[in-house]
C-alpha positions in Angstrom: -48.3 -20.5 -23.9 -44.8 -21.8 -24.8 -43.4 -20.8 -21.4 -46.1 -22.7 -19.6 -45.4 -25.8 -21.8 -41.6 -25.5 -21.1 -42.3 -25.5 -17.3 -44.8 -28.4 -17.7 -42.1 -30.4 -19.5 -39.6 -29.6 -16.8 -41.9 -30.6 -14.0 -42.6 -34.0 -15.7 -38.9 -34.9 -15.6 -38.1 -33.7 -12.1 -39.3 -34.4 -8.6 -39.5 -32.7 -5.2 -37.3 -35.2 -3.5 -33.5 -35.0 -3.8 -32.0 -38.0 -5.5 -29.1 -37.6 -8.0 -26.0 -36.7 -6.0 -22.6 -35.7 -7.4 -19.3 -36.9 -6.0 -17.3 -34.4 -8.0 -16.5 -31.2 -6.1 -15.4 -29.0 -9.0 -18.3 -27.7 -11.1 -16.1 -27.2 -14.2 -14.8 -30.7 -14.1 -18.3 -32.1 -13.5 -19.7 -30.3 -16.5 -16.8 -31.4 -18.7 -16.6 -35.0 -17.7 -20.2 -35.8 -16.8 -22.8 -33.4 -18.2 -21.4 -32.7 -21.7 -20.8 -36.4 -22.5 -24.3 -37.2 -21.1 -25.9 -34.7 -23.5 -23.6 -35.4 -26.5 -25.5 -35.7 -29.7 -28.3 -33.3 -28.6 -28.4 -29.7 -29.9 -27.5 -28.1 -26.5 -24.7 -25.9 -25.2 -23.4 -26.6 -21.7 -21.3 -23.9 -20.1 -20.4 -22.6 -16.7 -22.9 -20.1 -15.5 -20.3 -17.4 -16.0 -22.1 -14.6 -14.2 -23.1 -16.8 -11.3 -20.6 -19.7 -11.3 -20.0 -20.9 -7.8 -22.2 -18.2 -6.3 -24.5 -19.2 -3.5 -28.1 -18.1 -4.1 -29.8 -16.1 -1.4 -28.2 -17.3 1.9 -31.4 -16.7 3.9 -33.4 -19.2 1.8 -30.8 -21.7 0.5 -28.5 -24.0 2.4 -24.9 -22.7 2.6 -23.8 -25.4 0.1 -26.2 -24.5 -2.7 -24.3 -23.5 -5.8 -25.2 -22.4 -9.4 -22.9 -24.7 -11.3 -23.9 -24.8 -15.0 -25.9 -23.2 -17.8 -27.8 -25.5 -20.3 -29.1 -23.8 -23.5 -31.0 -25.2 -26.4 -32.0 -23.5 -29.7 -28.8 -21.4 -29.6 -28.1 -21.1 -33.3 -25.8 -18.1 -33.1 -23.4 -16.8 -30.5 -25.7 -14.0 -29.5 -28.8 -16.1 -29.3 -30.2 -16.5 -25.7 -31.9 -19.8 -26.6 -34.1 -21.7 -24.2 -32.2 -22.8 -21.1 -31.9 -23.4 -17.4 -29.3 -23.4 -14.7 -28.1 -26.5 -13.0 -27.8 -26.3 -9.2 -26.0 -28.3 -6.6 -28.0 -28.3 -3.4 -26.9 -29.6 0.0 -23.8 -31.2 1.2 -24.3 -34.2 -1.1 -24.6 -31.9 -4.1 -28.0 -33.0 -5.4 -28.6 -31.8 -8.9 -31.6 -29.6 -9.4 -33.2 -26.9 -11.6 -35.8 -24.2 -11.2 -38.6 -24.9 -13.8 -40.0 -21.4 -13.4 -36.9 -19.9 -15.1 -37.2 -22.0 -18.3 -38.4 -19.9 -21.3 -37.5 -16.6 -19.6 -35.5 -14.3 -21.9 -33.5 -13.0 -18.9 -32.7 -15.7 -16.4 -31.3 -15.3 -12.9 -30.8 -18.0 -10.3 -33.8 -18.4 -8.1 -33.3 -17.6 -4.5 -35.9 -19.9 -2.9 -35.3 -23.6 -2.3 -39.0 -24.2 -3.0 -38.5 -23.1 -6.6 -36.2 -26.0 -7.2 -36.9 -29.6 -8.3 -34.5 -32.5 -8.4 -33.5 -35.0 -11.1 -34.0 -38.6 -10.1 -30.9 -39.7 -12.1 -28.8 -38.5 -15.0 -31.2 -40.0 -17.6 -33.9 -37.6 -16.4 -31.7 -34.6 -17.5 -31.3 -36.3 -20.9 -35.0 -36.9 -21.2 -35.7 -33.2 -20.3 -33.4 -31.8 -22.9 -34.7 -34.2 -25.5 -38.3 -33.3 -24.9 -37.5 -29.6 -24.8 -35.7 -30.0 -28.2 -38.7 -31.8 -29.7 -41.0 -29.1 -28.5 -38.8 -26.3 -30.0 -38.7 -28.2 -33.3 -42.4 -28.5 -33.3 -42.8 -24.8 -32.6 -40.4 -24.0 -35.5 -42.4 -26.3 -37.9 -45.7 -24.7 -36.9 -44.3 -21.2 -37.2 -43.0 -22.0 -40.7 -46.4 -23.4 -41.6 -48.2 -20.3 -40.3 -45.7 -18.1 -42.2 -46.4 -19.9 -45.4 -50.1 -19.5 -45.0 -49.7 -15.8 -44.1 -47.6 -15.3 -47.3 -50.3 -16.8 -49.4 -52.9 -14.6 -47.8 -50.6 -11.6 -48.2 -50.2 -12.2 -51.9 -54.0 -12.6 -52.3 -54.6 -9.4 -50.4 -52.0 -7.5 -52.5 -53.8 -8.8 -55.6 -57.1 -7.4 -54.4 -55.6 -4.1 -53.4 -53.8 -3.8 -56.7 -57.1 -4.2 -58.5 -58.7 -1.5 -56.3 -55.7 0.8 -56.6 -55.8 0.5 -60.4 -59.5 1.4 -60.4 -59.2 4.4 -58.0 -55.6 5.3 -58.9 -53.7 5.3 -55.7 -50.3 3.9 -54.6 -50.0 1.6 -51.7 -47.7 -0.9 -49.9 -48.3 -3.7 -47.5 -46.6 -4.9 -44.3 -47.8 -7.6 -41.9 -47.4 -8.9 -38.4 -48.5 -12.4 -37.2 -52.1 -11.2 -37.0 -52.4 -7.9 -38.8 -52.1 -6.7 -42.4 -50.9 -3.1 -42.4 -51.9 -1.1 -45.6 -50.3 2.2 -46.3 -52.0 4.3 -48.9 -50.6 7.4 -50.4 -52.9 10.4 -50.5 -50.4 12.7 -52.2 -46.7 12.7 -53.0 -45.9 13.6 -49.3 -48.7 12.2 -47.2 -50.0 8.7 -46.5 -52.5 6.9 -44.3 -52.0 3.5 -42.7 -54.6 1.2 -41.5 -54.2 -2.1 -39.6 -56.6 -4.9 -40.4 -56.8 -8.4 -38.9 -56.2 -11.0 -41.6 -59.5 -12.5 -40.9 -61.4 -9.2 -41.4 -59.8 -8.1 -44.7 -62.5 -9.4 -47.0 -65.2 -7.6 -45.0 -63.1 -4.4 -44.8 -62.2 -4.1 -48.5 -65.4 -2.1 -49.4 -64.7 0.3 -46.5 -61.1 0.7 -47.6 -62.4 1.9 -51.0 -64.8 4.4 -49.4 -62.1 5.6 -47.0 -59.6 6.3 -49.8 -62.1 8.2 -51.8 -63.3 10.3 -48.8 -59.8 11.0 -47.4 -58.5 11.9 -50.8 -61.4 14.3 -51.4 -60.8 15.9 -48.0 -57.1 16.2 -48.7 -57.7 17.9 -52.0 -59.8 20.5 -50.1 -56.8 21.0 -47.7 -58.6 19.2 -44.9 -56.3 17.0 -42.9 -57.2 14.0 -40.8 -55.1 12.9 -38.0 -55.6 9.9 -35.7 -54.0 9.3 -32.3 -54.7 7.6 -29.0 -57.6 9.4 -27.3 -56.6 11.7 -24.5 -58.4 11.0 -21.3 -57.7 14.5 -20.0 -59.1 16.3 -23.1 -62.3 18.4 -22.6 -64.5 16.0 -24.5 -68.0 17.1 -25.4 -70.1 14.0 -24.9 -73.3 13.3 -26.9 -76.5 13.6 -25.1 -78.3 10.4 -24.2 -81.3 9.8 -26.5 -84.7 10.4 -25.0 -86.4 7.1 -24.7 -89.8 8.7 -25.2 -88.7 10.5 -28.4 -88.9 7.2 -30.5 -92.4 6.6 -29.3 
């Protein structure tokens, strides 16, 4: 979802027709004297594309004068963050500035090797507008993620309260972990064995009575030295399938 939105934003600020041409011939000087001042004040890191600086993309698809010249990254809070970013290209003898919208949002980015992947900036302000809107979208994502996390924490505390009441009644120990959509409940059957179930947050209320029954039944089986193990079903196992019910039997 977010990758598609990144690309949609990039498409809205670029065009198919070359326009913004660069007179500077040194990529490092252009980044230092033109791009960085242009994006000053925005939370963005502009560097040489160290792994690809000055490299020509696929010679069979790109003109000889196409170069990867810069790496623009947003949301880079620590040195080891990959952030959200894109490469800047110079294309053609007039060094038209372009990007490849398809690479934005990818964790591992490599310069695209097809000219059809690239779109051009009409003028320097279009690059500023792109970075600004990407930043706004990133901040919106952070706010929504924080809001969801807050709601999940409240739900988690409520679930722990209900489980604690059940655990006190049936005398078992447990702990809770969660992902974005699942609550993972680990229940101790003995000092050395536990069982873990994963329940969607939305299904917990309906599942709580079954959790009680499951604990009681598993603990009873465990006390009789009967062990229960779950794993992904093996397709190659010699399964004995149930017979189909006879439609006439019900009649």
